[in-house]
Phi, psi and omega in degrees: 000137181286145183234122175283130181256325185212151174220138175234133178251123180282161178305334179276006179077003172288147182248140174239127181236143170261126184231137173257128179156208188254115182297334183286350177253003180295132178264075179231169180293325183213148168241154179258133176258134174278097192253170168258169187297336181259007176054041173263108192265069186270316187229177177061209180302319182300317179297319179295314180299316181294321179292312183286331179280342179093170186297340181300327181295315179291321178299313179294325177296314178301317179298319179302309183295322177298319184274324189250342185089181181302148181276140179262169178297318186278342185234085179296159173263171173215152174226176171291172177274356181058233180275002180282160180283003178260159177283322186229153164244121176265126185259098183263129180271110176272159180282151170272128182300130180101354181274350180101143179053036184298318182300312181297318181295319178293317178302314180297321180297319180289311180299317179298323178294320178293320176299315179296319177302317177298316180298327180275356181076027181282133177255344178219141186213145176240133178249146164272181175277081186308132174074359184273353179267248185293343178275351169078012180292131179302130188300311183297318179294319178297318180302314181300316183290317180296314177300317180295317180298317179293313180300314182292325178299311182289332175291318182282330183230070183295341179274008179308140176283350178283108183265340183222125172241126177245129172263106186259109190247134190272311190257159183298315180301322178292314180300316181300314180299319181289321178295319179298318179292322176304312181292325178296331177283350181084012177277122180285186179297324188232024182241000000 
């Protein structure tokens, strides 16, 4: 069972929560998949989402790439949630550590996912720690960028229909890095 550890409420009343657990069981409108540009969901978070969501996610992903081409960092793709409890899976392409301009690409992946969520009428969304697994992005650095992207999005678009963002983190090292960055921002356990 997923456990919420911290919550921050922005001046625009949007909520950001840190959750430890499994993103595939989150009861939100959309979850974000840490994808590659060709939406081949073989390993990491993408593999788990594709397996638990069923073959429809890969079929819809293949169709997306055939029709739209490879997915960019700034413009995520989306599919249905398949067998998952969410309506949508947003496929955000995170950077591979060492490819160059990683910070900017990660920021774009998070911001682009929030923009897409707004276009789809999503009011709640769960993100994984994009790029911190098999793509090798340093966890603490990713936490700072992800928090900044979410904060700036809500500062720039306070009327966003996205009322709840959950960062659903699976393993202890990732959770520790994100909690440390959360505390460095001065966000308490419940503010």
